[in-house]
N, C-alpha and C positions, 0 to 999 in steps of 0.2 A: 362789392369788389373784394371783399374778404375772402371769398372762395377761389379767387384767382392766384396763380402762381405770378411770381414777380415778372417772370418773362412775359406771360399774357398782358399783365398791366403795362409794360413797357410797349407791347405792341399796340395796347389801345391809344397811348400817349403818341406813338409814331404816327398811326392812322390819322388820330386827330389833327397833327401838325403838317400833313400832307394833303393834296387834292386828289380825291379818289385814287390812291395809288394802287398799283398792281403789287404782286408778292415781290419781285425783282426790285422794285423801287424801296420797298420797306427794308429788304435784306441788308443793303449797304449801311443805312442808319442805324440798325442794330449792331452790325458788324464794327462800326466805328465806337459806339457806346461801350460795348462788351470787349472791344479789342481782340477779337477773336471770330474766326468764320462761324456763320450761322447756317446750319445745313437745312436743305430743304425738307429733310424728315423731321426737323424740330419746328421749323416755321409754319409750313402748310397745315400740319394737324392742329397746331395752336390757333392759327386763324380760324380754321373749321370749328374748333371748339367755341370760340368767341360768336361766331355766327350761331352755332346751335344755342348758345346761352342768351341770344337776342342783343348781345352788345355791339355787333358788327352786322352790316349788311353786305352781301357779296352780289356784285353785279358782273357783268360781262362786258369787257372792251372788245374783244374778238372773239373768234371760236377757240382760241387756246390761252387767253388771258383774262383772269378774272380781276376785279377792281373791288376794293374794300371801302366803306364809308361807316362812320360811327352812327349808330342808331340814337334816337333820344335817349332811350336807357342808358346807352354806353355813355353819352355826354353827362347824364345825371350822375354815373358812377364816378366818372372824372372829376366832376365839381364836388361831389360829397367827400371823394378822396383829398381833394385840395383843400377843403375846408378843414378836414381832420389834420392834415399836416399842418397847417398853417396854426391852428390851435395849439399845437405843442411846440412850434417853432416860436410862437409869440411868448409862450410861457418862459422858454429858454432865455430870449432876449430880455424879458422882465427880470429874470434872476441875475442876469450878467451886469 
Protein backbone atom coordinates (compact mmCIF):
# COMPACT_ATOMS: atom_id res chain seq x y z
CA UNK A 1 0.00 0.00 0.00
CA UNK A 2 3.07 2.21 0.26
CA UNK A 3 2.84 3.05 -3.45
CA UNK A 4 -0.72 4.40 -3.21
CA UNK A 5 -1.74 7.98 -2.75
CA UNK A 6 -3.71 8.85 0.36
CA UNK A 7 -6.78 9.30 -1.84
CA UNK A 8 -6.37 5.81 -3.30
CA UNK A 9 -5.95 4.35 0.19
CA UNK A 10 -9.13 6.13 1.28
CA UNK A 11 -10.93 4.69 -1.76
CA UNK A 12 -9.96 1.19 -0.65
CA UNK A 13 -11.31 1.84 2.84
CA UNK A 14 -14.62 3.18 1.50
CA UNK A 15 -15.09 0.30 -0.94
CA UNK A 16 -14.32 -2.11 1.90
CA UNK A 17 -17.03 -0.51 4.05
CA UNK A 18 -19.79 -0.60 1.44
CA UNK A 19 -21.53 -3.49 -0.31
CA UNK A 20 -20.34 -3.59 -3.94
CA UNK A 21 -20.63 0.18 -4.34
CA UNK A 22 -20.77 2.00 -7.64
CA UNK A 23 -18.83 5.21 -8.20
CA UNK A 24 -21.70 7.52 -7.31
CA UNK A 25 -22.12 5.71 -3.97
CA UNK A 26 -18.41 6.09 -3.21
CA UNK A 27 -18.32 9.77 -4.13
CA UNK A 28 -20.43 11.18 -1.25
CA UNK A 29 -18.53 9.13 1.32
CA UNK A 30 -15.27 10.74 0.21
CA UNK A 31 -16.85 14.18 -0.08
CA UNK A 32 -18.02 13.93 3.53
CA UNK A 33 -14.52 12.95 4.65
CA UNK A 34 -12.65 15.55 2.58
CA UNK A 35 -15.36 18.19 3.06
CA UNK A 36 -15.08 19.13 -0.60
CA UNK A 37 -16.42 17.97 -3.94
CA UNK A 38 -14.71 14.96 -5.49
CA UNK A 39 -14.82 15.35 -9.26
CA UNK A 40 -15.39 12.42 -11.57
CA UNK A 41 -12.02 13.19 -13.20
CA UNK A 42 -10.36 12.35 -9.90
CA UNK A 43 -12.58 9.50 -8.74
CA UNK A 44 -12.77 7.20 -11.74
CA UNK A 45 -9.11 7.28 -12.85
CA UNK A 46 -8.11 6.41 -9.28
CA UNK A 47 -10.63 3.56 -9.14
CA UNK A 48 -9.26 2.28 -12.45
CA UNK A 49 -5.72 2.51 -11.11
CA UNK A 50 -6.70 0.38 -8.10
CA UNK A 51 -8.29 -2.15 -10.45
CA UNK A 52 -5.08 -2.20 -12.55
CA UNK A 53 -3.02 -2.81 -9.40
CA UNK A 54 -5.21 -5.79 -8.50
CA UNK A 55 -6.59 -4.21 -5.32
CA UNK A 56 -10.16 -3.74 -6.57
CA UNK A 57 -12.30 -5.74 -8.92
CA UNK A 58 -14.66 -3.93 -11.27
CA UNK A 59 -18.00 -5.55 -11.97
CA UNK A 60 -21.04 -4.37 -13.85
CA UNK A 61 -24.37 -3.50 -12.22
CA UNK A 62 -25.99 -2.58 -15.52
CA UNK A 63 -24.90 -1.33 -18.94
CA UNK A 64 -23.85 2.06 -17.55
CA UNK A 65 -22.88 1.37 -13.95
CA UNK A 66 -19.81 -0.40 -12.61
CA UNK A 67 -19.51 -1.82 -9.13
CA UNK A 68 -16.32 -2.25 -7.13
CA UNK A 69 -15.23 -4.88 -4.63
CA UNK A 70 -12.02 -5.39 -2.74
CA UNK A 71 -9.86 -8.26 -3.96
CA UNK A 72 -8.13 -10.62 -1.54
CA UNK A 73 -4.93 -8.69 -2.21
CA UNK A 74 -6.74 -5.43 -1.43
CA UNK A 75 -7.97 -6.86 1.86
CA UNK A 76 -4.45 -8.03 2.74
CA UNK A 77 -3.14 -4.54 2.02
CA UNK A 78 -5.75 -2.96 4.29
CA UNK A 79 -5.00 -5.47 7.03
CA UNK A 80 -1.26 -4.84 6.75
CA UNK A 81 -1.81 -1.09 6.88
CA UNK A 82 -4.01 -1.43 9.96
CA UNK A 83 -1.35 -3.57 11.68
CA UNK A 84 1.32 -0.99 10.83
CA UNK A 85 -0.81 1.89 12.17
CA UNK A 86 -1.67 0.01 15.36
CA UNK A 87 2.01 -0.67 16.02
CA UNK A 88 2.68 3.05 16.22
CA UNK A 89 -0.53 3.93 17.99
CA UNK A 90 0.24 1.35 20.67
CA UNK A 91 3.72 2.80 21.11
CA UNK A 92 2.23 6.26 21.58
CA UNK A 93 -0.24 4.99 24.16
CA UNK A 94 2.56 3.23 26.06
CA UNK A 95 4.57 6.47 26.21
CA UNK A 96 1.63 8.55 27.46
